[in-house]
C-alpha positions as CSV (number, residue, x, y, z in Angstrom):
1,X,-12.0,-0.7,-18.5
2,X,-9.4,0.1,-21.2
3,X,-11.0,3.3,-22.2
4,X,-11.5,4.3,-18.6
5,X,-7.8,3.6,-17.9
6,X,-6.8,5.8,-20.8
7,X,-8.9,8.6,-19.3
8,X,-7.4,7.9,-15.8
9,X,-3.8,8.0,-17.3
10,X,-4.6,11.3,-19.0
11,X,-6.1,12.8,-15.8
12,X,-3.2,11.6,-13.7
13,X,-0.8,13.3,-16.1
14,X,-2.8,16.5,-16.0
15,X,-3.0,16.4,-12.3
16,X,0.8,16.0,-12.1
17,X,1.3,19.1,-14.3
18,X,-1.2,21.1,-12.3
19,X,0.3,20.1,-9.0
20,X,3.7,21.1,-10.1
21,X,2.6,24.4,-11.6
22,X,0.0,25.6,-9.2
23,X,-1.1,23.3,-6.5
24,X,2.0,21.6,-5.1
25,X,2.9,23.1,-1.8
26,X,6.4,22.9,-0.5
27,X,7.3,22.0,3.0
28,X,10.9,22.8,3.7
29,X,11.1,20.4,6.7
30,X,10.5,17.2,4.7
31,X,11.3,15.6,1.3
32,X,8.3,16.3,-1.0
33,X,9.7,15.1,-4.4
34,X,12.0,12.3,-5.2
35,X,14.9,12.4,-7.6
36,X,12.6,10.8,-10.2
37,X,10.0,13.5,-9.6
38,X,7.5,11.4,-7.8
39,X,5.5,13.3,-5.1
40,X,5.9,12.4,-1.4
41,X,2.6,13.0,0.2
42,X,2.6,14.9,3.5
43,X,-0.2,16.9,5.1
44,X,0.0,20.4,3.6
45,X,1.5,19.3,0.3
46,X,-1.6,18.7,-1.7
47,X,-4.8,20.5,-2.6
48,X,-7.6,18.1,-1.9
49,X,-10.3,20.2,-3.4
50,X,-8.5,20.1,-6.8
51,X,-8.0,16.3,-6.5
52,X,-11.6,15.8,-5.5
53,X,-12.9,17.8,-8.4
54,X,-11.1,15.5,-10.9
55,X,-11.6,12.1,-9.3
56,X,-15.3,12.8,-8.7
57,X,-15.8,13.1,-12.5
58,X,-14.2,9.8,-13.1
59,X,-16.6,7.8,-10.9
60,X,-13.7,5.6,-9.6
61,X,-13.9,2.5,-7.4
62,X,-11.0,1.8,-5.0
63,X,-10.2,-1.7,-3.6
64,X,-8.6,-2.5,-0.3
65,X,-7.2,-6.0,0.3
66,X,-6.6,-7.3,3.8
67,X,-5.7,-10.7,5.1
68,X,-7.6,-11.9,8.2
69,X,-6.3,-15.3,9.0
70,X,-5.9,-17.2,12.3
71,X,-5.9,-14.9,15.3
72,X,-6.2,-11.8,13.1
73,X,-9.8,-12.7,12.1
74,X,-11.5,-11.3,15.2
75,X,-10.9,-8.0,16.9
76,X,-8.1,-7.0,14.5
77,X,-10.5,-7.3,11.5
78,X,-13.4,-5.6,13.1
79,X,-11.3,-2.6,14.2
80,X,-9.5,-2.4,10.9
81,X,-12.7,-2.4,8.8
82,X,-14.6,-0.1,11.1
83,X,-11.8,2.5,11.0
84,X,-11.4,2.1,7.2
85,X,-15.2,2.5,6.8
86,X,-14.9,5.9,8.5
87,X,-11.7,7.2,7.0
88,X,-10.7,5.4,3.8
89,X,-11.7,7.1,0.5
90,X,-14.7,9.0,1.9
91,X,-17.2,9.8,-0.8
92,X,-16.0,7.1,-3.3
93,X,-17.0,3.6,-4.0
94,X,-14.9,1.2,-2.0
95,X,-14.7,-2.6,-2.1
96,X,-13.0,-4.3,0.9
97,X,-11.5,-7.6,-0.2
98,X,-11.2,-9.7,2.9
99,X,-9.1,-12.9,2.5
100,X,-9.9,-15.4,5.3
101,X,-9.1,-19.0,6.2
102,X,-12.2,-19.4,8.3
103,X,-15.4,-17.5,7.3
104,X,-17.1,-18.5,10.5
105,X,-14.8,-16.0,12.4
106,X,-16.0,-13.0,10.3
107,X,-17.3,-10.4,12.8
108,X,-20.5,-8.4,12.4
109,X,-19.6,-5.3,10.4
110,X,-21.8,-2.3,9.3
111,X,-20.6,-0.3,6.3
112,X,-21.6,3.1,5.2
113,X,-22.9,4.1,1.7
114,X,-20.8,3.3,-1.3
115,X,-19.0,0.6,0.6
116,X,-19.2,-3.1,0.2
117,X,-17.1,-6.1,1.0
118,X,-16.2,-9.5,-0.6
119,X,-14.9,-12.5,1.2
120,X,-12.2,-14.6,-0.5
121,X,-10.8,-17.9,0.8
122,X,-7.2,-18.0,1.7
123,X,-5.5,-21.1,0.4
124,X,-3.7,-23.1,3.0
125,X,0.1,-23.0,2.8
126,X,2.2,-26.1,2.9
127,X,4.2,-26.5,6.1
128,X,7.4,-25.4,4.3
129,X,5.9,-22.4,2.5
130,X,6.4,-18.8,3.5
131,X,3.1,-17.1,4.4
132,X,3.9,-14.1,2.1
133,X,4.4,-16.3,-0.9
134,X,1.0,-17.9,-0.3
135,X,-0.6,-14.4,0.1
136,X,0.9,-13.0,-3.1
137,X,-0.2,-16.1,-5.0
138,X,-3.7,-15.7,-3.6
139,X,-3.7,-12.0,-4.5
140,X,-2.4,-12.8,-8.0
141,X,-5.3,-15.2,-8.6
142,X,-8.0,-12.9,-7.2
143,X,-6.8,-9.8,-9.1
144,X,-7.0,-11.8,-12.4
145,X,-10.3,-13.4,-11.6
146,X,-12.1,-10.6,-10.0
147,X,-10.4,-7.4,-8.8
148,X,-9.0,-6.1,-12.1
149,X,-12.5,-5.8,-13.5
150,X,-14.0,-4.2,-10.4
151,X,-11.7,-1.4,-9.2
152,X,-9.6,1.3,-10.7
153,X,-7.1,1.5,-7.9
154,X,-6.1,-1.1,-5.3
155,X,-4.3,-1.1,-2.0
156,X,-3.0,-4.1,0.0
157,X,-2.6,-3.5,3.7
158,X,-1.7,-5.6,6.8
159,X,-4.5,-5.9,9.3
160,X,-2.7,-4.7,12.5
161,X,-3.4,-1.0,11.7
162,X,-6.1,1.5,12.6
163,X,-7.2,4.5,10.4
164,X,-7.1,7.7,12.4
165,X,-7.6,10.4,9.7
166,X,-8.8,10.7,6.1
167,X,-6.9,8.4,3.7
168,X,-8.1,10.0,0.5
169,X,-7.5,10.4,-3.2
170,X,-4.2,12.2,-2.6
171,X,-2.8,8.7,-2.2
172,X,-3.8,7.4,-5.6
173,X,-1.3,6.7,-8.2
174,X,-0.1,4.1,-10.7
175,X,2.4,2.6,-8.2
176,X,2.2,3.6,-4.6
177,X,4.9,2.9,-1.9
178,X,4.8,3.6,1.8
179,X,7.8,5.1,3.6
180,X,8.8,3.1,6.7
181,X,8.2,5.0,9.9
182,X,11.1,3.3,11.7
183,X,13.7,4.1,9.0
184,X,12.6,7.4,7.4
185,X,14.2,9.5,10.2
186,X,17.3,7.2,10.5
187,X,20.7,7.2,8.8
188,X,20.2,5.8,5.4
189,X,23.3,3.7,5.7
190,X,21.7,1.5,8.3
191,X,18.5,0.5,6.5
192,X,18.0,-3.3,6.4
193,X,18.2,-3.9,2.7
194,X,19.2,-7.4,1.5
195,X,23.0,-7.2,1.1
196,X,23.8,-10.8,0.0
197,X,24.6,-10.4,-3.7
198,X,23.3,-13.8,-4.7
199,X,19.8,-12.9,-3.5
200,X,17.2,-11.6,-5.9
201,X,16.4,-8.9,-3.3
202,X,20.1,-7.7,-3.3
203,X,20.7,-3.9,-3.2
204,X,24.4,-2.9,-3.0
205,X,25.8,-0.8,-0.3
206,X,25.6,2.8,-1.2
207,X,22.5,2.3,-3.3
208,X,18.8,2.4,-2.6
209,X,16.4,5.3,-2.5
210,X,14.2,4.9,0.6
211,X,13.2,2.0,2.8
212,X,9.6,1.1,2.1
213,X,7.2,-0.6,4.5
214,X,5.3,-3.7,3.3
215,X,2.3,-2.8,5.5
216,X,0.9,-0.7,2.7
217,X,1.4,-0.8,-1.1
218,X,-0.8,-0.1,-4.0
219,X,-1.5,1.4,-7.4
220,X,-3.5,0.2,-10.4
221,X,-4.6,-3.5,-10.2
222,X,-2.2,-4.2,-13.1
223,X,0.8,-2.7,-11.2
224,X,-0.1,-4.7,-8.0
225,X,-0.5,-7.8,-10.2
226,X,3.0,-7.2,-11.7
227,X,4.5,-7.0,-8.2
228,X,2.9,-10.3,-7.2
229,X,4.4,-12.0,-10.3
230,X,7.9,-10.5,-9.8
231,X,7.9,-11.4,-6.1
232,X,7.1,-15.0,-6.8
233,X,9.9,-15.1,-9.4
234,X,12.3,-13.6,-7.0
235,X,11.5,-16.1,-4.2
236,X,11.9,-19.0,-6.6
237,X,15.3,-17.6,-7.6
238,X,16.3,-17.4,-4.0
239,X,15.1,-20.9,-3.3
240,X,17.2,-22.2,-6.2
241,X,20.2,-20.5,-4.6
242,X,19.5,-21.9,-1.2
243,X,18.6,-18.4,0.1
244,X,15.6,-16.8,1.9
245,X,15.0,-13.1,2.2
246,X,12.1,-11.2,3.8
247,X,9.0,-10.0,1.9
248,X,9.9,-6.4,2.7
249,X,13.4,-6.8,1.3
250,X,11.9,-8.1,-2.0
251,X,9.4,-5.2,-2.0
252,X,12.2,-2.7,-1.6
253,X,14.2,-4.3,-4.4
254,X,11.1,-4.2,-6.6
255,X,10.6,-0.5,-5.9
256,X,14.3,0.2,-6.4
257,X,14.1,-1.2,-9.9
258,X,10.5,-0.1,-10.6
259,X,10.3,3.4,-9.1
260,X,7.0,4.1,-7.5
261,X,5.0,7.0,-8.9
262,X,3.8,8.2,-5.5
263,X,5.2,7.8,-2.0
264,X,3.2,8.1,1.2
265,X,5.0,9.8,4.1
266,X,5.3,8.2,7.5
267,X,2.1,10.0,8.4
268,X,0.2,7.3,6.6
269,X,1.7,4.5,8.6
270,X,3.0,5.7,12.0
271,X,4.2,3.6,15.0
272,X,2.6,5.3,18.0
273,X,5.3,3.8,20.3
274,X,7.7,6.3,18.8
275,X,7.9,9.9,19.9
276,X,6.1,11.8,17.2
277,X,8.4,14.3,15.5
278,X,7.3,17.8,14.4
279,X,7.3,16.7,10.8
280,X,4.3,14.4,11.5
281,X,1.3,16.8,11.4
282,X,-1.6,14.2,11.2
283,X,-1.3,10.5,11.7
284,X,-3.5,8.9,9.1
285,X,-2.9,5.3,10.1
286,X,-1.4,4.0,13.4
287,X,0.1,0.6,14.0
288,X,-1.8,-1.7,16.4
289,X,0.0,-3.6,19.2
290,X,0.1,-7.3,18.3
291,X,-1.3,-8.6,21.5
292,X,-4.8,-7.3,21.5
């Protein structure tokens, strides 16, 4: 895949230049570009026809990882995959990587053309282990053994979500972060970064770019792999210092140090219990209640 990745890198750079010069559409009501010139994707800020024209030539495959363990293996998984089958990367080859602790609970699922799935076994965590540490360790192993040789881009998503509209190639990038629906419209001073300076997830007061949601992150398989490695290192460091921080805080620290190349607006991960503000034109993914 090395030669293909060189071509993808070239195309990504070309697309960036083209979007800035000709195809990037401003929306004065929202932030559309970060201080480090990464695009923030909102409805109306991209030209899908231009993007489709380029990505179709590359014959890309996109992977989507989801964990379906314990109670989340039934209705959650079925609704997630059915909605993703309808709205995720239409017209492109997609592999759904479903990580389960009990394959007997896999529901009957019908997929459209260009779509397939693979089941991976979730290793059982020890009683004292954090579930996110186990998940990132699993993801690390499966990227190395399988995923990096099978897909060009990879997303990791939590299962309690439903796709509502097209989630397309406008979301692809080397490193993709999701803006948090709860915090994007709030005072930045109140975001729940890790403030204990001894923690590996520490972000000082007055610093930080955005607050990112751990429900969705992605990029190239290599970039996702790098995050899994850095996350495990950070947790080990915290454990050595007698500390424990959340997965989301570690994700935010990682993106604070390693700036994402593309940000997805809250349209791509919206909480329907909130009043929908006028900035949200089309909800791409909606959160699911946790008691279905």
